[in-house]
DSSP file (Angstrom, degrees, kcal/mol; ACC not computed):
  #  RESIDUE AA STRUCTURE BP1 BP2  ACC     N-H-->O    O-->H-N    N-H-->O    O-->H-N    TCO  KAPPA ALPHA  PHI   PSI    X-CA   Y-CA   Z-CA
    1    1 A X              0   0    0      0, 0.0     7,-0.1     0, 0.0     6,-0.0   0.000 360.0 360.0 360.0 140.1  155.7   59.0  -89.1
    2    2 A X        -     0   0    0      1,-0.1     0, 0.0     5,-0.1     0, 0.0  -0.279 360.0-137.9 -66.7 154.5  152.5   57.0  -89.6
    3    3 A X        +     0   0    0      4,-0.1    -1,-0.1     5,-0.0     2,-0.1   0.471  65.6 112.3 -94.8  -3.1  149.4   58.3  -87.8
    4    4 A X  S  > S-     0   0    0      1,-0.1     4,-2.0     4,-0.0     3,-0.3  -0.443  75.9-120.1 -73.8 148.6  148.1   54.9  -86.6
    5    5 A X  H  > S+     0   0    0      1,-0.2     4,-2.5     2,-0.2     5,-0.2   0.844 110.2  54.7 -57.5 -38.2  148.2   54.3  -82.8
    6    6 A X  H  > S+     0   0    0      1,-0.2     4,-2.7     2,-0.2    -1,-0.2   0.916 109.3  47.4 -64.6 -42.3  150.5   51.3  -83.0
    7    7 A X  H  > S+     0   0    0     -3,-0.3     4,-2.4     2,-0.2    -1,-0.2   0.891 111.9  50.5 -64.8 -39.8  153.1   53.2  -85.0
    8    8 A X  H  X S+     0   0    0     -4,-2.0     4,-2.1     2,-0.2    -2,-0.2   0.907 111.6  48.3 -64.9 -41.6  153.0   56.1  -82.7
    9    9 A X  H  X S+     0   0    0     -4,-2.5     4,-2.2     2,-0.2    -2,-0.2   0.939 112.3  47.9 -64.2 -46.9  153.4   53.8  -79.7
   10   10 A X  H  X S+     0   0    0     -4,-2.7     4,-0.9     1,-0.2    -2,-0.2   0.890 110.2  52.7 -62.4 -38.2  156.3   52.0  -81.3
   11   11 A X  H >< S+     0   0    0     -4,-2.4     3,-0.6     1,-0.2     4,-0.3   0.916 110.6  47.3 -62.8 -41.8  158.0   55.3  -82.2
   12   12 A X  H >< S+     0   0    0     -4,-2.1     3,-0.8     1,-0.2    -1,-0.2   0.877 113.5  48.3 -66.1 -36.6  157.7   56.4  -78.6
   13   13 A X  H 3< S+     0   0    0     -4,-2.2    -1,-0.2     1,-0.2    -2,-0.2   0.574  90.1  84.3 -79.4  -9.1  159.1   53.1  -77.4
   14   14 A X  T << S+     0   0    0     -4,-0.9     2,-0.5    -3,-0.6    -1,-0.2   0.690  76.7  77.1 -70.0 -17.1  162.0   53.2  -79.8
   15   15 A X  S <> S-     0   0    0     -3,-0.8     4,-2.0    -4,-0.3     5,-0.2  -0.820  72.3-146.5 -99.1 129.3  164.1   55.3  -77.5
   16   16 A X  H  > S+     0   0    0     -2,-0.5     4,-2.2     1,-0.2     5,-0.1   0.817  99.3  56.4 -63.7 -30.2  165.8   53.7  -74.5
   17   17 A X  H  > S+     0   0    0      2,-0.2     4,-2.2     1,-0.2    -1,-0.2   0.924 108.0  47.5 -65.6 -43.2  165.4   56.8  -72.3
   18   18 A X  H  > S+     0   0    0      2,-0.2     4,-2.3     1,-0.2    -2,-0.2   0.886 111.0  51.2 -66.3 -37.9  161.6   56.8  -72.9
   19   19 A X  H  X S+     0   0    0     -4,-2.0     4,-2.3     2,-0.2    -1,-0.2   0.899 110.0  50.1 -64.4 -38.4  161.5   53.0  -72.1
   20   20 A X  H  X S+     0   0    0     -4,-2.2     4,-2.2     2,-0.2    -2,-0.2   0.888 109.1  51.7 -65.8 -38.5  163.4   53.7  -68.9
   21   21 A X  H  X S+     0   0    0     -4,-2.2     4,-2.5     2,-0.2    -2,-0.2   0.924 110.1  48.7 -63.3 -44.1  161.0   56.5  -68.0
   22   22 A X  H  X S+     0   0    0     -4,-2.3     4,-1.3     1,-0.2    -2,-0.2   0.900 109.5  52.5 -62.9 -39.8  158.1   54.1  -68.5
   23   23 A X  H  < S+     0   0    0     -4,-2.3     4,-0.4     1,-0.2     3,-0.3   0.911 110.7  47.8 -62.7 -40.7  159.7   51.5  -66.4
   24   24 A X  H >< S+     0   0    0     -4,-2.2     3,-1.6     1,-0.2     4,-0.2   0.913 109.6  52.4 -64.5 -42.2  160.2   54.0  -63.6
   25   25 A X  H >< S+     0   0    0     -4,-2.5     3,-1.2     1,-0.3    47,-0.6   0.703  93.4  72.3 -70.0 -18.5  156.6   55.2  -63.9
   26   26 A X  T 3< S+     0   0    0     -4,-1.3    -1,-0.3    -3,-0.3    -2,-0.2   0.750  95.5  54.6 -64.5 -21.6  155.4   51.5  -63.5
   27   27 A X  T <  S-     0   0    0     -3,-1.6    -1,-0.3    -4,-0.4     2,-0.2   0.558 129.1 -70.4 -86.2  -9.7  156.5   51.9  -59.9
   28   28 A X    <   -     0   0    0     -3,-1.2    -1,-0.3    -4,-0.2    42,-0.1  -0.689  68.2 -41.5 139.2 168.1  154.3   55.0  -59.4
   29   29 A X        +     0   0    0     -2,-0.2     2,-0.3    -3,-0.1    42,-0.2  -0.186  55.5 179.3 -61.7 152.9  153.8   58.6  -60.4
   30   30 A X  B     -A   70   0A   0     40,-1.9    40,-2.9    38,-0.1     2,-0.1  -0.984  25.9-113.3-152.9 157.1  156.9   60.9  -60.4
   31   31 A X     >  -     0   0    0     -2,-0.3     4,-2.5    38,-0.2     5,-0.2  -0.415  36.8-105.8 -85.4 167.6  157.8   64.5  -61.1
   32   32 A X  H  > S+     0   0    0     36,-0.4     4,-2.0     1,-0.2     5,-0.1   0.903 123.1  53.3 -59.2 -41.1  160.0   65.6  -64.1
   33   33 A X  H  > S+     0   0    0      1,-0.2     4,-1.0     2,-0.2    -1,-0.2   0.929 109.9  46.7 -61.4 -45.5  162.8   66.2  -61.6
   34   34 A X  H  4 S+     0   0    0      1,-0.2     4,-0.4     2,-0.2     3,-0.4   0.885 113.4  49.3 -63.7 -38.4  162.5   62.7  -60.2
   35   35 A X  H  < S+     0   0    0     -4,-2.5     3,-0.3     1,-0.2    -1,-0.2   0.805 109.4  52.0 -71.4 -28.9  162.4   61.2  -63.6
   36   36 A X  H >< S+     0   0    0     -4,-2.0     3,-1.5    -5,-0.2     5,-0.4   0.665  85.8  88.4 -82.6 -15.4  165.4   63.2  -64.8
   37   37 A X  T 3< S+     0   0    0     -4,-1.0    -1,-0.2    -3,-0.4    -2,-0.1   0.868  87.2  46.7 -53.4 -45.7  167.7   62.1  -61.8
   38   38 A X  T 3  S+     0   0    0     -4,-0.4     2,-0.3    -3,-0.3    -1,-0.3   0.602 104.4  76.9 -76.5  -5.7  169.1   58.9  -63.4
   39   39 A X  S <  S-     0   0    0     -3,-1.5     2,-1.5    -4,-0.1     7,-0.1  -0.790  77.6-132.5-109.6 146.3  169.9   60.6  -66.7
   40   40 A X  S    S+     0   0    0     -2,-0.3     2,-0.3     2,-0.0    -3,-0.1  -0.494  77.2  96.3 -88.4  64.7  172.7   62.9  -67.6
   41   41 A X  S    S-     0   0    0     -2,-1.5    -2,-0.1    -5,-0.4     2,-0.0  -0.973  76.4 -95.4-149.6 161.9  170.3   65.3  -69.3
   42   42 A X     >  -     0   0    0     -2,-0.3     4,-2.0     1,-0.1     5,-0.2  -0.236  35.1-109.2 -75.3 164.1  168.5   68.5  -68.5
   43   43 A X  H  > S+     0   0    0      1,-0.2     4,-2.8     2,-0.2     5,-0.2   0.909 120.1  54.0 -57.8 -44.5  165.0   68.8  -67.2
   44   44 A X  H  > S+     0   0    0      1,-0.2     4,-1.7     2,-0.2    -1,-0.2   0.867 106.6  52.2 -61.1 -34.2  163.9   70.3  -70.6
   45   45 A X  H  > S+     0   0    0      2,-0.2     4,-1.6     1,-0.2    -1,-0.2   0.915 111.2  46.4 -66.9 -41.5  165.4   67.3  -72.4
   46   46 A X  H  X S+     0   0    0     -4,-2.0     4,-2.4     1,-0.2    -2,-0.2   0.903 109.0  56.1 -65.1 -40.0  163.4   64.9  -70.2
   47   47 A X  H  X S+     0   0    0     -4,-2.8     4,-2.1     1,-0.2    -1,-0.2   0.866 103.1  55.3 -58.9 -36.1  160.3   67.1  -70.7
   48   48 A X  H  X S+     0   0    0     -4,-1.7     4,-1.6     2,-0.2    -1,-0.2   0.919 108.3  47.3 -63.2 -43.8  160.8   66.6  -74.4
   49   49 A X  H  X S+     0   0    0     -4,-1.6     4,-2.3     1,-0.2    -2,-0.2   0.900 110.0  54.0 -62.8 -40.0  160.7   62.8  -73.9
   50   50 A X  H  X S+     0   0    0     -4,-2.4     4,-2.7     1,-0.2    -2,-0.2   0.872 104.1  54.5 -63.8 -36.9  157.7   63.1  -71.7
   51   51 A X  H  X S+     0   0    0     -4,-2.1     4,-2.7     2,-0.2    -1,-0.2   0.906 108.1  49.6 -62.9 -40.6  155.8   65.0  -74.5
   52   52 A X  H  X S+     0   0    0     -4,-1.6     4,-1.7     2,-0.2    -2,-0.2   0.935 113.1  46.5 -62.6 -45.6  156.5   62.2  -76.9
   53   53 A X  H  <>S+     0   0    0     -4,-2.3     5,-2.5     1,-0.2     6,-0.8   0.880 112.7  50.2 -63.9 -38.2  155.2   59.7  -74.3
   54   54 A X  H ><5S+     0   0    0     -4,-2.7     3,-1.3     4,-0.2    -2,-0.2   0.914 108.4  51.5 -67.7 -42.8  152.1   61.8  -73.6
   55   55 A X  H 3<5S+     0   0    0     -4,-2.7    -1,-0.2     1,-0.3    -2,-0.2   0.843 108.7  52.4 -61.8 -32.5  151.3   62.2  -77.3
   56   56 A X  T 3<5S-     0   0    0     -4,-1.7    -1,-0.3    -5,-0.2    -2,-0.2   0.533 116.0-118.6 -79.9  -5.8  151.5   58.4  -77.6
   57   57 A X  T < 5S+     0   0    0     -3,-1.3    19,-0.4    -4,-0.3    18,-0.2   0.639  81.4 120.8  79.5  14.3  149.1   58.1  -74.7
   58   58 A X  S   <S+     0   0    0     -5,-2.5    15,-3.2    -6,-0.2     2,-0.3   0.668  73.9  27.5 -86.8 -17.9  151.6   56.2  -72.6
   59   59 A X  E     -B   72   0A   0     -6,-0.8     2,-0.3    13,-0.3    13,-0.2  -0.954  64.2-150.2-137.1 159.7  151.6   58.8  -69.8
   60   60 A X  E     -B   71   0A   0     11,-2.5    11,-2.6    -2,-0.3     2,-0.5  -0.937  12.2-145.4-122.7 152.4  149.3   61.3  -68.2
   61   61 A X  E     -B   70   0A   0     -2,-0.3     9,-0.2     9,-0.2     2,-0.2  -0.972  20.3-178.8-120.0 132.9  150.3   64.5  -66.5
   62   62 A X        -     0   0    0      7,-2.9     2,-0.4    -2,-0.5     0, 0.0  -0.493  20.5-130.3-115.7-172.9  148.5   65.9  -63.6
   63   63 A X        +     0   0    0      5,-0.2     2,-0.4    -2,-0.2     5,-0.2  -0.951  22.6 169.5-146.3 123.6  148.6   68.8  -61.3
   64   64 A X  B >   -C   67   0B   0      3,-3.4     3,-2.2    -2,-0.4     2,-0.2  -0.814  68.6 -68.8-135.3  91.7  148.5   68.8  -57.5
   65   65 A X  T 3  S-     0   0    0     -2,-0.4    -1,-0.1     1,-0.3     0, 0.0  -0.449 117.7 -14.1  57.3-121.5  149.4   72.2  -56.2
   66   66 A X  T 3  S+     0   0    0     -2,-0.2     2,-0.5    -3,-0.1    -1,-0.3   0.634 122.7  91.3 -82.6 -14.3  153.1   72.7  -57.0
   67   67 A X  B <   -C   64   0B   0     -3,-2.2    -3,-3.4     1,-0.0     2,-0.6  -0.701  54.5-171.0 -87.6 128.1  153.6   69.0  -57.8
   68   68 A X        -     0   0    0     -2,-0.5   -36,-0.4    -5,-0.2    -5,-0.2  -0.763  17.0-165.0-117.2  82.8  153.0   68.0  -61.5
   69   69 A X        -     0   0    0     -2,-0.6    -7,-2.9   -38,-0.1     2,-0.4  -0.362  11.0-149.3 -74.3 146.5  153.1   64.2  -61.4
   70   70 A X  E     -AB  30  61A   0    -40,-2.9   -40,-1.9    -9,-0.2     2,-0.3  -0.906  18.6-170.2-106.9 142.0  153.5   62.0  -64.4
   71   71 A X  E     - B   0  60A   0    -11,-2.6   -11,-2.5    -2,-0.4     2,-0.2  -0.975  24.6-107.0-135.4 148.8  151.8   58.6  -64.4
   72   72 A X  E     - B   0  59A   0    -47,-0.6     2,-0.4    -2,-0.3   -13,-0.3  -0.492  22.7-170.4 -71.6 137.5  151.9   55.6  -66.6
   73   73 A X    >   -     0   0    0    -15,-3.2     3,-0.6    -2,-0.2     4,-0.2  -0.884   4.5-177.4-125.8  98.6  148.9   54.8  -68.8
   74   74 A X  T >>  +     0   0    0     -2,-0.4     3,-1.0     1,-0.2     4,-0.8   0.369  51.1 107.3 -82.2   5.3  149.7   51.3  -70.2
   75   75 A X  H >> S+     0   0    0      1,-0.3     3,-1.4   -18,-0.2     4,-0.8   0.901  77.4  51.5 -53.3 -47.4  146.6   51.2  -72.4
   76   76 A X  H <> S+     0   0    0     -3,-0.6     4,-1.3   -19,-0.4     3,-0.3   0.790 100.8  64.4 -62.5 -24.0  148.5   51.6  -75.7
   77   77 A X  H <> S+     0   0    0     -3,-1.0     4,-2.6     1,-0.2    -1,-0.3   0.767  91.0  65.1 -69.4 -23.6  150.8   48.8  -74.6
   78   78 A X  H <X S+     0   0    0     -3,-1.4     4,-2.6    -4,-0.8    -1,-0.2   0.911 100.9  49.5 -62.6 -41.6  147.8   46.4  -74.7
   79   79 A X  H  X S+     0   0    0     -4,-0.8     4,-2.2    -3,-0.3    -1,-0.2   0.888 110.4  50.5 -65.2 -38.2  147.6   47.0  -78.5
   80   80 A X  H  X S+     0   0    0     -4,-1.3     4,-2.7     2,-0.2    -2,-0.2   0.928 111.3  49.1 -62.3 -44.6  151.4   46.3  -78.8
   81   81 A X  H  X S+     0   0    0     -4,-2.6     4,-2.1     1,-0.2    -2,-0.2   0.908 110.9  49.0 -61.7 -43.5  150.9   43.1  -76.8
   82   82 A X  H  X S+     0   0    0     -4,-2.6     4,-0.7     2,-0.2    -1,-0.2   0.885 111.9  49.4 -65.0 -38.5  148.0   42.0  -79.0
   83   83 A X  H >< S+     0   0    0     -4,-2.2     3,-0.9     1,-0.2     4,-0.2   0.932 112.9  46.4 -64.6 -45.9  150.0   42.7  -82.1
   84   84 A X  H >< S+     0   0    0     -4,-2.7     3,-2.1     1,-0.2     4,-0.4   0.816 100.0  68.9 -67.5 -30.4  153.0   40.7  -80.8
   85   85 A X  H >< S+     0   0    0     -4,-2.1     3,-1.6     1,-0.3     4,-0.5   0.813  86.7  68.7 -58.7 -30.1  150.7   37.9  -79.7
   86   86 A X  T << S+     0   0    0     -3,-0.9     4,-0.3    -4,-0.7    -1,-0.3   0.713  97.9  51.9 -61.5 -20.1  150.1   37.2  -83.4
   87   87 A X  T <> S+     0   0    0     -3,-2.1     4,-2.0    -4,-0.2    -1,-0.3   0.499  83.7  88.8 -94.3  -5.7  153.7   36.0  -83.7
   88   88 A X  H <> S+     0   0    0     -3,-1.6     4,-3.2    -4,-0.4     5,-0.2   0.903  84.3  54.9 -59.5 -42.1  153.5   33.6  -80.7
   89   89 A X  H  > S+     0   0    0     -4,-0.5     4,-2.6     1,-0.2    -1,-0.2   0.904 106.6  52.4 -59.3 -41.3  152.4   30.8  -83.0
   90   90 A X  H  > S+     0   0    0     -4,-0.3     4,-2.2     2,-0.2    -1,-0.2   0.943 113.9  41.8 -58.1 -49.6  155.5   31.3  -85.2
   91   91 A X  H  X S+     0   0    0     -4,-2.0     4,-2.7     2,-0.2    -2,-0.2   0.898 113.3  52.3 -69.1 -40.2  157.8   31.1  -82.1
   92   92 A X  H  X S+     0   0    0     -4,-3.2     4,-2.2     1,-0.2    -1,-0.2   0.926 111.5  47.3 -60.3 -44.2  155.9   28.1  -80.6
   93   93 A X  H  X S+     0   0    0     -4,-2.6     4,-2.4    -5,-0.2    -2,-0.2   0.903 111.6  51.2 -63.0 -41.1  156.2   26.2  -83.9
   94   94 A X  H  X S+     0   0    0     -4,-2.2     4,-2.3    -5,-0.2    -2,-0.2   0.915 110.9  47.5 -62.9 -43.6  159.9   27.1  -84.1
   95   95 A X  H  X S+     0   0    0     -4,-2.7     4,-2.7     2,-0.2    -1,-0.2   0.879 110.3  52.4 -66.5 -37.3  160.6   25.9  -80.6
   96   96 A X  H  X S+     0   0    0     -4,-2.2     4,-2.4     2,-0.2    -2,-0.2   0.923 110.2  48.3 -63.4 -43.5  158.6   22.6  -81.3
   97   97 A X  H  X S+     0   0    0     -4,-2.4     4,-2.5     2,-0.2    -2,-0.2   0.910 112.2  49.3 -63.0 -40.9  160.7   22.0  -84.4
   98   98 A X  H  X S+     0   0    0     -4,-2.3     4,-2.8     2,-0.2     5,-0.2   0.921 110.2  50.6 -63.9 -43.5  163.9   22.7  -82.4
   99   99 A X  H  X S+     0   0    0     -4,-2.7     4,-2.3     2,-0.2    -2,-0.2   0.918 111.3  48.6 -59.0 -43.9  162.8   20.3  -79.6
  100  100 A X  H  X S+     0   0    0     -4,-2.4     4,-2.2     2,-0.2    -2,-0.2   0.919 112.4  48.4 -62.7 -44.8  162.1   17.6  -82.2
  101  101 A X  H  X S+     0   0    0     -4,-2.5     4,-2.3     2,-0.2    -2,-0.2   0.923 112.7  47.4 -62.0 -46.2  165.5   18.1  -83.8
  102  102 A X  H  X S+     0   0    0     -4,-2.8     4,-2.3     1,-0.2    -1,-0.2   0.874 110.2  53.0 -64.8 -37.1  167.3   18.0  -80.5
  103  103 A X  H  X S+     0   0    0     -4,-2.3     4,-2.3    -5,-0.2    -1,-0.2   0.916 109.7  48.5 -63.9 -43.4  165.4   14.9  -79.5
  104  104 A X  H  X S+     0   0    0     -4,-2.2     4,-2.5     1,-0.2    -2,-0.2   0.906 111.1  50.3 -62.6 -41.8  166.4   13.1  -82.7
  105  105 A X  H  X S+     0   0    0     -4,-2.3     4,-2.3     1,-0.2    -2,-0.2   0.899 110.2  50.1 -63.7 -39.7  170.1   14.2  -82.2
  106  106 A X  H  X S+     0   0    0     -4,-2.3     4,-2.4     2,-0.2    -1,-0.2   0.908 110.4  49.7 -65.4 -41.9  170.0   12.8  -78.6
  107  107 A X  H  X S+     0   0    0     -4,-2.3     4,-2.0     2,-0.2    -2,-0.2   0.912 111.2  49.1 -63.2 -42.2  168.5    9.5  -79.9
  108  108 A X  H  X S+     0   0    0     -4,-2.5     4,-1.5     1,-0.2    -2,-0.2   0.893 111.2  50.3 -63.4 -39.4  171.2    9.2  -82.5
  109  109 A X  H  < S+     0   0    0     -4,-2.3    -2,-0.2     1,-0.2    -1,-0.2   0.899 110.3  49.4 -65.3 -41.2  173.9   10.0  -79.9
  110  110 A X  H  < S+     0   0    0     -4,-2.4    -1,-0.2     1,-0.2    -2,-0.2   0.859 109.0  53.4 -65.6 -35.6  172.5    7.3  -77.6
  111  111 A X  H  <        0   0    0     -4,-2.0    -1,-0.2     1,-0.3    -2,-0.2   0.804 360.0 360.0 -69.4 -29.7  172.4    4.8  -80.5
  112  112 A X     <        0   0    0     -4,-1.5    -1,-0.3    -5,-0.1    -2,-0.2   0.474 360.0 360.0 -81.3 360.0  176.1    5.4  -81.2
């Protein structure tokens, strides 16, 4: 696996369980037990996913007495967003061409 931050973030996001965990953490901090509830997997398996997310900088883990909350850190997602933004022009151009094509087809249909 590449060592650049974007590759590490994409690798962490490549798993649907990890994406679901991030979506849950977007609602607020949670414990490993709380995060493991919707999944048919053990606490240690969820902990393994959390380690991947933590290495990617997507979550932080704290300690509050017996409670060890995990929290979302969306900073690496900003880099993903900026990278994807570079493709917006491509999609905008594609949609404009499609709109033009559909408009021509509609005009031809109206003429017939």
